[in-house]
C-alpha positions as CSV (number, residue, x, y, z in Angstrom):
1,M,140.6,142.2,142.4
2,I,139.6,139.8,144.4
3,K,140.4,136.9,142.4
4,N,143.7,138.2,142.2
5,F,144.1,138.8,146.0
6,H,143.1,134.9,146.5
7,M,145.4,133.5,144.2
8,R,148.4,136.0,145.7
9,C,147.3,134.5,149.3
10,L,147.4,131.1,148.4
11,R,150.7,131.8,146.8
12,Q,152.1,133.6,149.2
13,I,150.7,130.3,151.7
14,L,153.0,128.0,149.9
15,H,155.9,130.4,149.5
16,L,155.9,131.4,146.4
17,T,157.7,134.7,143.8
18,W,156.5,135.7,141.1
19,Q,159.7,134.7,139.5
20,D,158.6,131.2,140.0
21,K,156.1,131.4,137.4
22,V,153.5,128.8,138.5
23,P,150.6,128.9,136.6
24,N,147.0,129.5,138.9
25,N,145.8,126.0,138.2
26,T,148.7,124.4,139.5
27,V,148.7,126.7,142.6
28,L,144.9,125.4,143.4
29,E,145.8,121.9,142.8
30,Q,148.8,121.9,145.6
31,T,146.6,123.9,148.5
32,R,143.7,121.5,147.3
33,S,141.2,124.7,147.2
34,C,138.4,125.8,144.2
35,S,138.7,128.8,142.6
36,L,137.0,131.8,144.0
37,E,134.2,131.9,141.4
38,S,133.2,128.1,142.4
39,L,133.6,128.6,145.9
40,L,131.2,131.8,145.7
41,I,128.6,129.6,143.3
42,K,128.7,126.3,146.3
43,A,127.8,128.9,148.7
44,R,124.8,130.7,146.4
45,L,123.5,127.1,145.9
46,R,123.7,126.0,149.6
47,W,122.1,129.3,150.5
48,I,118.9,129.3,148.4
49,G,118.6,125.6,149.5
50,H,117.9,126.9,152.7
51,V,116.2,129.4,151.7
52,L,113.8,127.0,149.8
53,H,113.1,124.7,152.9
54,M,112.2,127.8,154.4
55,P,108.6,127.8,155.5
56,D,106.7,131.3,153.5
57,T,106.8,133.4,156.6
58,R,110.3,133.6,157.2
59,I,112.1,136.9,155.8
60,P,114.3,135.5,153.6
61,K,112.0,134.3,151.7
62,Q,109.7,136.8,151.3
63,L,112.5,139.0,149.9
64,L,113.6,136.3,147.4
65,Y,110.1,136.1,145.9
66,G,109.0,139.5,146.7
67,E,108.0,142.4,144.1
68,L,108.4,145.9,144.8
69,S,104.4,147.4,144.6
70,A,106.4,151.2,143.4
71,G,109.0,152.5,142.1
72,G,112.1,150.1,139.9
73,R,115.4,150.0,138.3
74,K,117.6,153.2,137.5
75,P,117.2,154.4,134.2
76,G,120.7,153.5,132.3
77,G,122.7,150.6,132.8
78,Q,120.8,147.9,134.4
79,L,122.3,146.4,137.8
80,K,121.9,142.6,138.2
81,Q,119.4,141.5,141.4
82,Y,120.1,138.4,143.1
83,K,117.6,136.5,141.4
84,D,119.3,137.5,138.3
85,Q,122.9,136.0,139.0
86,L,121.1,133.2,140.7
87,K,119.3,132.1,137.5
88,S,122.2,132.3,135.3
89,T,124.3,130.4,138.1
90,L,121.6,127.6,138.0
91,K,122.0,128.2,134.1
92,S,125.4,127.4,134.0
93,C,125.6,124.5,136.3
94,E,122.4,122.8,134.1
95,V,119.9,122.9,136.8
96,P,116.3,123.9,135.2
97,A,114.9,127.1,137.0
98,A,111.6,126.1,137.0
99,D,112.1,123.4,139.7
100,L,112.9,126.1,142.7
């Protein structure tokens, strides 16, 4: 998992081994870093801010608000679209999605 890889890299930077038994929170504090999840949320919110300020003719904004005229999702387990992930991020950050 990428979260484990991130923590392993931070531990290597601090020259820590698994035998030191240092918790992840302590490793993040010592490196003055954020968790990978918070870094992704921050980048996602920054990107959507850029897209919202773009003119309607720009391709990223058209792709974000566009809909397919034909076709749909695969049957079975539905995969999350970027919009769905963005809505859940906004909800977790307590930002009303209607403001977009």
